[in-house]
Backbone atoms as SQL, in Angstrom:
CREATE TABLE atoms (id INTEGER PRIMARY KEY, chain TEXT, resi INTEGER, resn TEXT, atom TEXT, x REAL, y REAL, z REAL);
INSERT INTO atoms VALUES
  (1, 'A', 1, 'MET', 'N', 15.795, 15.253, -5.876),
  (2, 'A', 1, 'MET', 'CA', 14.761, 15.925, -6.618),
  (3, 'A', 1, 'MET', 'C', 14.772, 17.399, -6.208),
  (4, 'A', 2, 'LYS', 'N', 14.508, 18.296, -7.167),
  (5, 'A', 2, 'LYS', 'CA', 14.504, 19.725, -6.885),
  (6, 'A', 2, 'LYS', 'C', 13.139, 20.316, -7.198),
  (7, 'A', 3, 'ASN', 'N', 12.777, 21.361, -6.440),
  (8, 'A', 3, 'ASN', 'CA', 11.530, 22.049, -6.710),
  (9, 'A', 3, 'ASN', 'C', 11.769, 23.147, -7.750),
  (10, 'A', 4, 'MET', 'N', 10.750, 23.971, -7.986),
  (11, 'A', 4, 'MET', 'CA', 10.855, 25.015, -9.008),
  (12, 'A', 4, 'MET', 'C', 11.856, 26.105, -8.636),
  (13, 'A', 5, 'ASN', 'N', 12.209, 26.200, -7.357),
  (14, 'A', 5, 'ASN', 'CA', 13.214, 27.166, -6.910),
  (15, 'A', 5, 'ASN', 'C', 14.595, 26.550, -6.883),
  (16, 'A', 6, 'ASN', 'N', 14.724, 25.360, -7.453),
  (17, 'A', 6, 'ASN', 'CA', 15.981, 24.628, -7.527),
  (18, 'A', 6, 'ASN', 'C', 16.489, 24.188, -6.158),
  (19, 'A', 7, 'GLU', 'N', 15.564, 24.087, -5.185),
  (20, 'A', 7, 'GLU', 'CA', 15.905, 23.588, -3.862),
  (21, 'A', 7, 'GLU', 'C', 15.663, 22.084, -3.832),
  (22, 'A', 8, 'ILE', 'N', 16.501, 21.368, -3.121),
  (23, 'A', 8, 'ILE', 'CA', 16.350, 19.919, -3.034),
  (24, 'A', 8, 'ILE', 'C', 15.201, 19.584, -2.088),
  (25, 'A', 9, 'ILE', 'N', 14.280, 18.747, -2.561),
  (26, 'A', 9, 'ILE', 'CA', 13.211, 18.236, -1.707),
  (27, 'A', 9, 'ILE', 'C', 13.363, 16.725, -1.638),
  (28, 'A', 10, 'ASN', 'N', 12.949, 16.153, -0.516),
  (29, 'A', 10, 'ASN', 'CA', 13.102, 14.711, -0.369),
  (30, 'A', 10, 'ASN', 'C', 11.884, 13.982, -0.928),
  (31, 'A', 11, 'ASN', 'N', 12.051, 12.698, -1.171),
  (32, 'A', 11, 'ASN', 'CA', 10.973, 11.891, -1.750),
  (33, 'A', 11, 'ASN', 'C', 9.753, 11.829, -0.846),
  (34, 'A', 12, 'GLU', 'N', 9.961, 11.826, 0.464),
  (35, 'A', 12, 'GLU', 'CA', 8.828, 11.756, 1.390),
  (36, 'A', 12, 'GLU', 'C', 7.972, 13.013, 1.305),
  (37, 'A', 13, 'GLU', 'N', 8.612, 14.168, 1.196),
  (38, 'A', 13, 'GLU', 'CA', 7.863, 15.419, 1.055),
  (39, 'A', 13, 'GLU', 'C', 7.094, 15.427, -0.267),
  (40, 'A', 14, 'TYR', 'N', 7.741, 15.012, -1.336),
  (41, 'A', 14, 'TYR', 'CA', 7.100, 14.948, -2.651),
  (42, 'A', 14, 'TYR', 'C', 5.907, 13.992, -2.621),
  (43, 'A', 15, 'ASP', 'N', 6.093, 12.809, -2.023),
  (44, 'A', 15, 'ASP', 'CA', 5.005, 11.826, -1.928),
  (45, 'A', 15, 'ASP', 'C', 3.833, 12.364, -1.120),
  (46, 'A', 16, 'LEU', 'N', 4.131, 13.082, -0.041),
  (47, 'A', 16, 'LEU', 'CA', 3.083, 13.654, 0.800),
  (48, 'A', 16, 'LEU', 'C', 2.260, 14.677, 0.019),
  (49, 'A', 17, 'ILE', 'N', 2.932, 15.526, -0.739),
  (50, 'A', 17, 'ILE', 'CA', 2.222, 16.527, -1.538),
  (51, 'A', 17, 'ILE', 'C', 1.373, 15.848, -2.611),
  (52, 'A', 18, 'CYS', 'N', 1.906, 14.806, -3.241),
  (53, 'A', 18, 'CYS', 'CA', 1.143, 14.074, -4.261),
  (54, 'A', 18, 'CYS', 'C', -0.110, 13.439, -3.671),
  (55, 'A', 19, 'LYS', 'N', 0.020, 12.861, -2.489),
  (56, 'A', 19, 'LYS', 'CA', -1.150, 12.249, -1.831),
  (57, 'A', 19, 'LYS', 'C', -2.178, 13.313, -1.479),
  (58, 'A', 20, 'TYR', 'N', -1.716, 14.439, -0.964),
  (59, 'A', 20, 'TYR', 'CA', -2.614, 15.544, -0.645),
  (60, 'A', 20, 'TYR', 'C', -3.358, 16.011, -1.902),
  (61, 'A', 21, 'LEU', 'N', -2.613, 16.175, -3.015),
  (62, 'A', 21, 'LEU', 'CA', -3.239, 16.626, -4.268),
  (63, 'A', 21, 'LEU', 'C', -4.314, 15.660, -4.741),
  (64, 'A', 22, 'LYS', 'N', -4.033, 14.383, -4.640),
  (65, 'A', 22, 'LYS', 'CA', -5.028, 13.372, -5.033),
  (66, 'A', 22, 'LYS', 'C', -6.302, 13.533, -4.207),
  (67, 'A', 23, 'ILE', 'N', -6.131, 13.737, -2.903),
  (68, 'A', 23, 'ILE', 'CA', -7.283, 13.922, -2.016),
  (69, 'A', 23, 'ILE', 'C', -8.049, 15.181, -2.394),
  (70, 'A', 24, 'ARG', 'N', -7.331, 16.277, -2.646),
  (71, 'A', 24, 'ARG', 'CA', -8.012, 17.534, -2.989),
  (72, 'A', 24, 'ARG', 'C', -8.773, 17.412, -4.297),
  (73, 'A', 25, 'TYR', 'N', -8.139, 16.792, -5.299),
  (74, 'A', 25, 'TYR', 'CA', -8.820, 16.615, -6.587),
  (75, 'A', 25, 'TYR', 'C', -10.052, 15.730, -6.447),
  (76, 'A', 26, 'GLU', 'N', -9.932, 14.650, -5.675),
  (77, 'A', 26, 'GLU', 'CA', -11.068, 13.743, -5.489),
  (78, 'A', 26, 'GLU', 'C', -12.211, 14.408, -4.722),
  (79, 'A', 27, 'SER', 'N', -11.885, 15.391, -3.893),
  (80, 'A', 27, 'SER', 'CA', -12.922, 16.092, -3.125),
  (81, 'A', 27, 'SER', 'C', -13.569, 17.215, -3.942),
  (82, 'A', 28, 'ASN', 'N', -13.023, 17.474, -5.127),
  (83, 'A', 28, 'ASN', 'CA', -13.527, 18.553, -5.999),
  (84, 'A', 28, 'ASN', 'C', -13.513, 19.913, -5.300),
  (85, 'A', 29, 'MET', 'N', -12.490, 20.137, -4.468),
  (86, 'A', 29, 'MET', 'CA', -12.372, 21.413, -3.781),
  (87, 'A', 29, 'MET', 'C', -11.244, 22.232, -4.425),
  (88, 'A', 30, 'SER', 'N', -11.550, 23.454, -4.762),
  (89, 'A', 30, 'SER', 'CA', -10.545, 24.325, -5.370),
  (90, 'A', 30, 'SER', 'C', -9.583, 24.844, -4.307),
  (91, 'A', 31, 'GLN', 'N', -8.447, 25.345, -4.771),
  (92, 'A', 31, 'GLN', 'CA', -7.498, 25.972, -3.852),
  (93, 'A', 31, 'GLN', 'C', -8.170, 27.136, -3.129),
  (94, 'A', 32, 'ARG', 'N', -8.940, 27.912, -3.860),
  (95, 'A', 32, 'ARG', 'CA', -9.609, 29.078, -3.294),
  (96, 'A', 32, 'ARG', 'C', -10.590, 28.675, -2.190),
  (97, 'A', 33, 'GLU', 'N', -11.385, 27.622, -2.438),
  (98, 'A', 33, 'GLU', 'CA', -12.337, 27.151, -1.425),
  (99, 'A', 33, 'GLU', 'C', -11.616, 26.649, -0.179),
  (100, 'A', 34, 'LEU', 'N', -10.555, 25.893, -0.402),
  (101, 'A', 34, 'LEU', 'CA', -9.788, 25.334, 0.703),
  (102, 'A', 34, 'LEU', 'C', -9.126, 26.447, 1.514),
  (103, 'A', 35, 'ALA', 'N', -8.541, 27.408, 0.835),
  (104, 'A', 35, 'ALA', 'CA', -7.899, 28.536, 1.514),
  (105, 'A', 35, 'ALA', 'C', -8.906, 29.308, 2.357),
  (106, 'A', 36, 'SER', 'N', -10.088, 29.510, 1.816),
  (107, 'A', 36, 'SER', 'CA', -11.140, 30.224, 2.535),
  (108, 'A', 36, 'SER', 'C', -11.563, 29.458, 3.789),
  (109, 'A', 37, 'LYS', 'N', -11.627, 28.144, 3.694),
  (110, 'A', 37, 'LYS', 'CA', -12.034, 27.312, 4.834),
  (111, 'A', 37, 'LYS', 'C', -11.065, 27.399, 5.997),
  (112, 'A', 38, 'ILE', 'N', -9.767, 27.512, 5.706),
  (113, 'A', 38, 'ILE', 'CA', -8.789, 27.486, 6.794),
  (114, 'A', 38, 'ILE', 'C', -8.142, 28.846, 7.057),
  (115, 'A', 39, 'GLY', 'N', -8.501, 29.848, 6.277),
  (116, 'A', 39, 'GLY', 'CA', -8.036, 31.200, 6.550),
  (117, 'A', 39, 'GLY', 'C', -6.607, 31.509, 6.134),
  (118, 'A', 40, 'ILE', 'N', -6.164, 30.944, 5.003),
  (119, 'A', 40, 'ILE', 'CA', -4.857, 31.306, 4.457),
  (120, 'A', 40, 'ILE', 'C', -5.049, 31.758, 3.018),
  (121, 'A', 41, 'ALA', 'N', -4.014, 32.326, 2.444),
  (122, 'A', 41, 'ALA', 'CA', -4.092, 32.818, 1.061),
  (123, 'A', 41, 'ALA', 'C', -4.074, 31.650, 0.076),
  (124, 'A', 42, 'GLN', 'N', -4.838, 31.774, -0.983),
  (125, 'A', 42, 'GLN', 'CA', -4.852, 30.760, -2.043),
  (126, 'A', 42, 'GLN', 'C', -3.473, 30.594, -2.634),
  (127, 'A', 43, 'SER', 'N', -2.724, 31.689, -2.722),
  (128, 'A', 43, 'SER', 'CA', -1.381, 31.621, -3.301),
  (129, 'A', 43, 'SER', 'C', -0.436, 30.763, -2.450),
  (130, 'A', 44, 'THR', 'N', -0.656, 30.695, -1.151),
  (131, 'A', 44, 'THR', 'CA', 0.151, 29.838, -0.275),
  (132, 'A', 44, 'THR', 'C', -0.056, 28.380, -0.635),
  (133, 'A', 45, 'ILE', 'N', -1.298, 28.011, -0.893),
  (134, 'A', 45, 'ILE', 'CA', -1.599, 26.632, -1.296),
  (135, 'A', 45, 'ILE', 'C', -0.990, 26.347, -2.663),
  (136, 'A', 46, 'ALA', 'N', -1.116, 27.285, -3.587),
  (137, 'A', 46, 'ALA', 'CA', -0.569, 27.094, -4.935),
  (138, 'A', 46, 'ALA', 'C', 0.938, 26.875, -4.891),
  (139, 'A', 47, 'ARG', 'N', 1.643, 27.686, -4.096),
  (140, 'A', 47, 'ARG', 'CA', 3.102, 27.535, -3.993),
  (141, 'A', 47, 'ARG', 'C', 3.487, 26.192, -3.381),
  (142, 'A', 48, 'MET', 'N', 2.755, 25.743, -2.376),
  (143, 'A', 48, 'MET', 'CA', 3.037, 24.445, -1.762),
  (144, 'A', 48, 'MET', 'C', 2.796, 23.319, -2.774),
  (145, 'A', 49, 'GLU', 'N', 1.700, 23.403, -3.521),
  (146, 'A', 49, 'GLU', 'CA', 1.373, 22.356, -4.491),
  (147, 'A', 49, 'GLU', 'C', 2.406, 22.280, -5.614),
  (148, 'A', 50, 'LYS', 'N', 3.056, 23.394, -5.927),
  (149, 'A', 50, 'LYS', 'CA', 4.073, 23.407, -6.985),
  (150, 'A', 50, 'LYS', 'C', 5.468, 23.155, -6.432),
  (151, 'A', 51, 'ASN', 'N', 5.539, 22.758, -5.155),
  (152, 'A', 51, 'ASN', 'CA', 6.821, 22.502, -4.482),
  (153, 'A', 51, 'ASN', 'C', 7.718, 23.732, -4.454),
  (154, 'A', 52, 'MET', 'N', 7.118, 24.915, -4.417),
  (155, 'A', 52, 'MET', 'CA', 7.891, 26.149, -4.352),
  (156, 'A', 52, 'MET', 'C', 8.011, 26.654, -2.919),
  (157, 'A', 53, 'HIS', 'N', 7.207, 26.108, -2.025),
  (158, 'A', 53, 'HIS', 'CA', 7.117, 26.626, -0.665),
  (159, 'A', 53, 'HIS', 'C', 6.800, 25.477, 0.277),
  (160, 'A', 54, 'SER', 'N', 7.564, 25.353, 1.343),
  (161, 'A', 54, 'SER', 'CA', 7.254, 24.358, 2.370),
  (162, 'A', 54, 'SER', 'C', 6.300, 24.995, 3.371),
  (163, 'A', 55, 'MET', 'N', 5.108, 24.450, 3.442),
  (164, 'A', 55, 'MET', 'CA', 4.080, 24.960, 4.340),
  (165, 'A', 55, 'MET', 'C', 4.367, 24.493, 5.766),
  (166, 'A', 56, 'SER', 'N', 3.940, 25.254, 6.734),
  (167, 'A', 56, 'SER', 'CA', 4.113, 24.835, 8.119),
  (168, 'A', 56, 'SER', 'C', 3.287, 23.571, 8.369),
  (169, 'A', 57, 'VAL', 'N', 3.732, 22.779, 9.313),
  (170, 'A', 57, 'VAL', 'CA', 3.007, 21.552, 9.656),
  (171, 'A', 57, 'VAL', 'C', 1.597, 21.906, 10.129),
  (172, 'A', 58, 'GLY', 'N', 1.484, 22.986, 10.875),
  (173, 'A', 58, 'GLY', 'CA', 0.171, 23.400, 11.367),
  (174, 'A', 58, 'GLY', 'C', -0.807, 23.699, 10.243),
  (175, 'A', 59, 'ASN', 'N', -0.372, 24.467, 9.240),
  (176, 'A', 59, 'ASN', 'CA', -1.250, 24.781, 8.114),
  (177, 'A', 59, 'ASN', 'C', -1.532, 23.546, 7.272),
  (178, 'A', 60, 'PHE', 'N', -0.535, 22.669, 7.119),
  (179, 'A', 60, 'PHE', 'CA', -0.771, 21.447, 6.347),
  (180, 'A', 60, 'PHE', 'C', -1.811, 20.575, 7.048),
  (181, 'A', 61, 'CYS', 'N', -1.744, 20.498, 8.361),
  (182, 'A', 61, 'CYS', 'CA', -2.739, 19.731, 9.118),
  (183, 'A', 61, 'CYS', 'C', -4.130, 20.351, 8.972),
  (184, 'A', 62, 'LYS', 'N', -4.197, 21.686, 8.927),
  (185, 'A', 62, 'LYS', 'CA', -5.480, 22.359, 8.708),
  (186, 'A', 62, 'LYS', 'C', -6.041, 22.014, 7.323),
  (187, 'A', 63, 'LEU', 'N', -5.169, 21.976, 6.306),
  (188, 'A', 63, 'LEU', 'CA', -5.609, 21.598, 4.963),
  (189, 'A', 63, 'LEU', 'C', -6.219, 20.202, 4.978),
  (190, 'A', 64, 'LEU', 'N', -5.479, 19.279, 5.578),
  (191, 'A', 64, 'LEU', 'CA', -5.955, 17.899, 5.629),
  (192, 'A', 64, 'LEU', 'C', -7.271, 17.794, 6.389),
  (193, 'A', 65, 'SER', 'N', -7.368, 18.490, 7.502),
  (194, 'A', 65, 'SER', 'CA', -8.589, 18.453, 8.302),
  (195, 'A', 65, 'SER', 'C', -9.791, 18.974, 7.510),
  (196, 'A', 66, 'ALA', 'N', -9.587, 20.049, 6.768),
  (197, 'A', 66, 'ALA', 'CA', -10.673, 20.609, 5.949),
  (198, 'A', 66, 'ALA', 'C', -11.132, 19.628, 4.870),
  (199, 'A', 67, 'LEU', 'N', -10.238, 18.707, 4.501),
  (200, 'A', 67, 'LEU', 'CA', -10.569, 17.691, 3.498),
  (201, 'A', 67, 'LEU', 'C', -11.054, 16.388, 4.137),
  (202, 'A', 68, 'GLY', 'N', -11.094, 16.365, 5.481),
  (203, 'A', 68, 'GLY', 'CA', -11.579, 15.185, 6.192),
  (204, 'A', 68, 'GLY', 'C', -10.494, 14.163, 6.513),
  (205, 'A', 69, 'TYR', 'N', -9.235, 14.604, 6.566),
  (206, 'A', 69, 'TYR', 'CA', -8.104, 13.705, 6.839),
  (207, 'A', 69, 'TYR', 'C', -7.281, 14.261, 7.987),
  (208, 'A', 70, 'LYS', 'N', -6.343, 13.450, 8.481),
  (209, 'A', 70, 'LYS', 'CA', -5.397, 13.906, 9.492),
  (210, 'A', 70, 'LYS', 'C', -4.033, 13.307, 9.208),
  (211, 'A', 71, 'LEU', 'N', -3.007, 13.951, 9.731),
  (212, 'A', 71, 'LEU', 'CA', -1.639, 13.507, 9.557),
  (213, 'A', 71, 'LEU', 'C', -1.252, 12.634, 10.742),
  (214, 'A', 72, 'GLU', 'N', -0.644, 11.484, 10.467),
  (215, 'A', 72, 'GLU', 'CA', -0.175, 10.595, 11.526),
  (216, 'A', 72, 'GLU', 'C', 1.282, 10.252, 11.302),
  (217, 'A', 73, 'ILE', 'N', 1.974, 9.929, 12.385),
  (218, 'A', 73, 'ILE', 'CA', 3.358, 9.483, 12.307),
  (219, 'A', 73, 'ILE', 'C', 3.370, 7.990, 12.523),
  (220, 'A', 74, 'ILE', 'N', 3.992, 7.276, 11.579),
  (221, 'A', 74, 'ILE', 'CA', 4.039, 5.816, 11.630),
  (222, 'A', 74, 'ILE', 'C', 5.505, 5.390, 11.540),
  (223, 'A', 75, 'LYS', 'N', 5.889, 4.499, 12.432),
  (224, 'A', 75, 'LYS', 'CA', 7.267, 4.002, 12.440),
  (225, 'A', 75, 'LYS', 'C', 7.542, 3.205, 11.179),
  (226, 'A', 76, 'LYS', 'N', 8.719, 3.451, 10.590),
  (227, 'A', 76, 'LYS', 'CA', 9.133, 2.707, 9.414),
  (228, 'A', 76, 'LYS', 'C', 9.421, 1.258, 9.801),
  (229, 'A', 77, 'GLU', 'N', 9.094, 0.356, 8.915),
  (230, 'A', 77, 'GLU', 'CA', 9.401, -1.048, 9.160),
  (231, 'A', 77, 'GLU', 'C', 10.905, -1.251, 9.129),
  (232, 'A', 78, 'GLY', 'N', 11.408, -2.085, 10.040),
  (233, 'A', 78, 'GLY', 'CA', 12.815, -2.416, 10.058),
  (234, 'A', 78, 'GLY', 'C', 13.712, -1.396, 10.711),
  (235, 'A', 79, 'LYS', 'N', 13.142, -0.335, 11.283),
  (236, 'A', 79, 'LYS', 'CA', 13.939, 0.692, 11.958),
  (237, 'A', 79, 'LYS', 'C', 13.871, 0.474, 13.456),
  (238, 'A', 80, 'ASP', 'N', 15.035, 0.260, 14.078),
  (239, 'A', 80, 'ASP', 'CA', 15.104, 0.102, 15.522),
  (240, 'A', 80, 'ASP', 'C', 15.122, 1.465, 16.184),
  (241, 'A', 81, 'GLU', 'N', 14.665, 1.507, 17.418),
  (242, 'A', 81, 'GLU', 'CA', 14.670, 2.762, 18.182),
  (243, 'A', 81, 'GLU', 'C', 16.040, 3.104, 18.665);
């Protein structure tokens, strides 16, 4: 899968952004409100939502926190260490 800049993105990244968008829409929070809450530019959120920009993990965690969520790492089923 490719983003708007014709860069290849993986399905996990795409799924993560889709889940985040669902949460943001359900919370009725605009990009502008969310950006103001965490101190980043609204355009940074817009680019990430359009798969044009990979946001830092730190900023993505701030977005989730502002929406009342957190990011966790979960081991895939069937994967040995």
